[in-house]
Structures are given as C-alpha cells and as structure tokens.
C-alpha positions as CSV (number, residue, x, y, z in Angstrom):
1,X,-153.1,27.7,173.5
2,X,-150.9,24.8,174.2
3,X,-150.8,23.3,177.8
4,X,-147.7,21.5,178.8
5,X,-147.8,19.2,181.9
6,X,-144.6,19.7,183.7
7,X,-145.6,17.3,186.6
8,X,-143.8,13.9,187.0
9,X,-146.6,11.8,185.5
10,X,-144.5,8.7,185.5
11,X,-144.0,9.0,189.2
12,X,-147.7,9.5,189.7
13,X,-148.6,6.4,187.7
14,X,-146.0,4.4,189.7
15,X,-147.5,5.7,192.9
16,X,-151.0,4.7,191.7
17,X,-149.9,1.2,190.8
18,X,-148.2,0.9,194.2
19,X,-151.3,2.0,196.0
20,X,-153.4,-0.5,193.9
21,X,-150.9,-3.3,194.7
22,X,-151.0,-2.6,198.4
23,X,-154.8,-2.3,198.3
24,X,-155.0,-5.7,196.6
25,X,-152.6,-7.2,199.2
26,X,-154.8,-5.8,202.0
27,X,-157.9,-7.1,200.4
28,X,-156.2,-10.5,200.0
29,X,-155.2,-10.4,203.6
30,X,-158.7,-9.6,204.7
31,X,-160.2,-12.3,202.6
32,X,-157.6,-14.8,203.8
33,X,-158.2,-13.8,207.4
34,X,-161.9,-14.2,206.9
35,X,-161.4,-17.7,205.4
36,X,-159.0,-18.7,208.2
37,X,-161.4,-17.4,210.8
38,X,-164.3,-19.2,209.3
39,X,-162.3,-22.4,209.0
40,X,-161.1,-22.1,212.6
41,X,-164.7,-21.5,213.8
42,X,-165.9,-24.6,211.9
43,X,-163.1,-26.8,213.1
44,X,-163.5,-25.6,216.7
45,X,-167.2,-26.3,216.5
46,X,-166.5,-29.8,215.2
47,X,-164.0,-30.4,218.0
48,X,-166.5,-29.2,220.6
49,X,-169.2,-31.5,219.1
50,X,-166.8,-34.4,219.1
51,X,-165.8,-33.7,222.7
52,X,-169.4,-33.6,223.8
53,X,-170.0,-36.9,221.9
54,X,-167.0,-38.4,223.6
55,X,-168.3,-37.3,227.0
56,X,-171.7,-38.8,226.2
57,X,-170.0,-42.1,225.2
58,X,-167.9,-42.1,228.3
59,X,-171.0,-41.6,230.5
60,X,-172.9,-44.3,228.7
61,X,-169.9,-46.7,229.0
62,X,-169.8,-46.1,232.7
63,X,-173.5,-46.7,233.0
64,X,-173.2,-49.9,231.0
65,X,-170.3,-51.0,233.1
66,X,-172.4,-50.5,236.2
67,X,-175.2,-52.5,234.6
68,X,-172.8,-55.3,233.6
69,X,-171.6,-55.4,237.2
70,X,-175.2,-55.7,238.4
71,X,-175.9,-58.5,235.9
72,X,-172.8,-60.4,237.1
73,X,-173.9,-60.0,240.7
74,X,-177.4,-61.2,239.7
75,X,-175.9,-64.2,237.9
76,X,-173.9,-65.1,241.0
77,X,-176.9,-64.8,243.2
78,X,-179.0,-66.9,240.8
79,X,-176.3,-69.6,240.8
80,X,-176.2,-69.6,244.6
81,X,-180.0,-69.9,244.7
82,X,-179.9,-72.8,242.2
83,X,-177.3,-74.5,244.4
84,X,-179.4,-74.0,247.5
85,X,-182.5,-75.3,245.7
86,X,-180.6,-78.4,244.5
87,X,-179.3,-79.0,248.0
88,X,-182.9,-78.8,249.4
89,X,-184.2,-81.1,246.6
90,X,-181.4,-83.6,247.3
91,X,-182.2,-83.5,251.1
92,X,-185.9,-84.0,250.3
93,X,-185.1,-86.9,248.0
94,X,-182.6,-88.5,250.5
95,X,-185.2,-88.3,253.3
96,X,-187.5,-90.6,251.3
97,X,-184.8,-92.9,250.0
98,X,-185.1,-95.4,252.9
99,X,-188.8,-95.8,252.1
100,X,-188.0,-96.5,248.4
101,X,-185.2,-99.0,249.5
102,X,-187.5,-101.0,251.8
103,X,-190.3,-101.0,249.3
104,X,-188.0,-102.2,246.5
105,X,-186.5,-104.9,248.6
106,X,-189.9,-106.2,249.4
107,X,-190.8,-106.2,245.7
108,X,-187.6,-107.7,244.3
109,X,-186.7,-110.3,247.0
110,X,-187.8,-113.7,245.6
111,X,-189.3,-116.5,247.6
112,X,-186.7,-118.5,249.4
113,X,-184.4,-115.5,250.1
114,X,-184.2,-114.1,253.6
115,X,-182.5,-110.8,254.4
116,X,-180.7,-110.5,257.7
117,X,-179.1,-107.1,257.4
118,X,-179.5,-103.9,255.2
119,X,-177.0,-101.1,255.7
120,X,-177.2,-97.9,253.7
121,X,-174.3,-95.4,253.3
122,X,-175.4,-92.6,251.0
123,X,-176.5,-94.3,247.8
124,X,-174.6,-97.5,248.4
125,X,-176.5,-100.3,250.2
126,X,-174.9,-103.5,251.6
127,X,-177.3,-106.4,251.9
128,X,-176.6,-109.7,253.7
129,X,-178.9,-112.7,253.9
130,X,-179.4,-116.4,253.3
131,X,-181.1,-118.2,250.4
132,X,-182.3,-121.8,249.9
133,X,-180.4,-122.1,246.6
134,X,-177.9,-120.3,244.5
135,X,-180.6,-119.8,241.8
136,X,-182.6,-117.7,244.3
137,X,-179.6,-115.4,244.8
138,X,-179.1,-115.1,241.0
139,X,-182.8,-114.3,240.7
140,X,-182.5,-111.6,243.3
141,X,-179.5,-110.1,241.4
142,X,-181.5,-110.1,238.2
143,X,-184.5,-108.5,239.8
144,X,-182.5,-105.6,241.3
145,X,-180.6,-105.1,238.0
146,X,-183.6,-105.2,235.6
147,X,-186.9,-104.8,237.3
148,X,-186.3,-102.1,239.9
149,X,-186.6,-98.3,239.1
150,X,-184.8,-97.5,242.3
151,X,-182.0,-100.1,242.5
152,X,-179.1,-100.6,240.1
153,X,-175.6,-102.1,239.7
154,X,-176.0,-105.1,242.0
155,X,-172.7,-106.9,242.9
156,X,-172.3,-110.2,244.6
157,X,-169.6,-109.8,247.2
158,X,-169.6,-113.2,248.9
159,X,-171.5,-116.4,248.9
160,X,-170.9,-119.5,251.1
161,X,-172.8,-122.6,252.0
162,X,-173.6,-123.2,255.6
163,X,-175.8,-125.5,257.7
164,X,-178.6,-123.8,259.6
165,X,-181.2,-125.0,262.0
166,X,-184.8,-124.8,260.8
167,X,-186.9,-122.6,263.0
168,X,-189.3,-124.6,265.3
169,X,-187.5,-127.9,264.9
170,X,-184.2,-129.7,265.5
171,X,-183.7,-130.3,261.8
172,X,-180.8,-128.7,260.0
173,X,-180.8,-127.5,256.5
174,X,-178.1,-126.5,254.0
175,X,-178.4,-122.8,253.1
176,X,-176.4,-120.2,251.2
177,X,-175.3,-117.1,253.0
178,X,-174.5,-114.1,250.8
179,X,-173.4,-110.5,250.8
180,X,-174.2,-108.2,248.0
181,X,-174.0,-104.5,247.2
182,X,-176.5,-102.4,245.3
183,X,-176.7,-98.7,244.3
184,X,-179.9,-96.7,245.2
185,X,-180.9,-94.3,242.5
186,X,-181.6,-90.7,243.3
187,X,-185.1,-89.5,242.3
188,X,-184.9,-87.7,238.9
189,X,-187.1,-84.8,240.0
190,X,-188.9,-83.6,243.1
191,X,-192.3,-84.1,241.4
192,X,-191.6,-87.7,240.5
193,X,-190.2,-88.3,244.0
194,X,-193.3,-86.9,245.6
195,X,-195.5,-89.0,243.5
196,X,-193.5,-92.1,244.4
197,X,-193.8,-91.5,248.1
198,X,-197.5,-92.5,248.3
199,X,-196.8,-95.8,246.4
200,X,-193.7,-96.5,248.4
201,X,-195.4,-95.7,251.8
202,X,-197.9,-98.5,251.1
203,X,-195.1,-101.0,251.2
204,X,-193.5,-99.8,254.4
205,X,-195.6,-102.0,256.6
206,X,-194.8,-105.1,254.5
207,X,-191.1,-104.1,254.4
208,X,-191.0,-103.8,258.2
209,X,-192.7,-107.2,258.6
210,X,-190.3,-108.8,256.1
211,X,-187.3,-107.3,257.9
212,X,-188.4,-108.5,261.3
213,X,-189.0,-112.0,259.8
214,X,-185.5,-112.0,258.3
215,X,-184.0,-111.0,261.6
216,X,-185.7,-113.7,263.4
C-alpha cells in the first residue's frame, strides 16, 4: 500500500527552522544577559571596594593632617622654650659679667697703670685711667687682646700727657691719661660660666681694692 503525505512538509520544515532560530536567539540573549549581569556585578563590586579604599585613605589623610598640625604646634612650643631657655642663660651670664670684668682688669692691668673709671654698657666697656708711660698703656692693650679669656677687641680712644701731683707730696709728675674701649665676651655655656664664677669671685676683693686705689 502506498502512503502519500499530502501535508505541506516544506512549511513544516520552515517552521522548525524558525523555531530553532528563535530558540538560539533566546539562548544567546540569556547567555548575554548572564554575562552582562556578571560583569556588572564584578565592576560594581570593584567600584564599592575602591570607594571604601578611598574613604579609608581620606580618613587616614585627615588623621595625618591632625598629627602634622600637632607636630607643628609642638615645634613652635619647643622653639619658644628654647628662646626662653637662652634668655634665662643670657641673664644668668650677664649677672656674672661684672665679676669677670673686675677679675680680668685686676689680672691684665700692668704695674704703673691706674684705672680711674670703668663703665659697662652691655658687652662694651669704657675704661679711663692714667699710666706712667706710653709703653704701660701698650702693654695693657696687648694683655686684654691676647691674654684674657673674657676681654677682646681693645681700642685706644684717646691718650694725652698731663702733669699730676704725686700723692703724699708736693711733687708733680708727668703722666699719660688714656681712654680705651674693650668688649666683654659672653660665656660660651652655662656650665663653663658656673665654673668660672668661683675663680672670678676670688679676685673680687682684689678688684675692689684696686678700684678704690685708682679712684683715690
């Protein structure tokens, strides 16, 4: 018996191919959507991680800025304390400078030189006196320039010859009146200044005696 298919088989095949095509498109869309969704999730996760990292960095930067401000404040306070300490040390040194000055004048004034006035203004000292000869004045200048740890830069301002009466008699003698300036060195450190006080104090009595003798 012969069977004859009278159905439109071509139309059926075309319909099958169309269904297969749309199924492939749907599968591709699903796969594409899954890929895009996965990519979006990964990118969004990376963005969130980077934002958290940026927030952490911002907080750390703010904390470091606060620490830097604290350090700057501490530096300012340290500099202020150093300035105060130096001022106190300078005052301590200046308080002992008259002692050093008198002690050095006693040591460096040669025989035949008599001091009549000593005036200190800061570290500058003006000295007036009389000497038996010009050589005595030159020796005094050399002593203050080379032999004294506290005196420096001596300058002879004026020298003149004059006749003076010898004490205790009617005789007169030719003397040389002079005016000189000298710079008093500041102690290099509080420790060395303190160590020098004891040595300088031992000459105060002699300095006072010499000053009173020169005044007379």
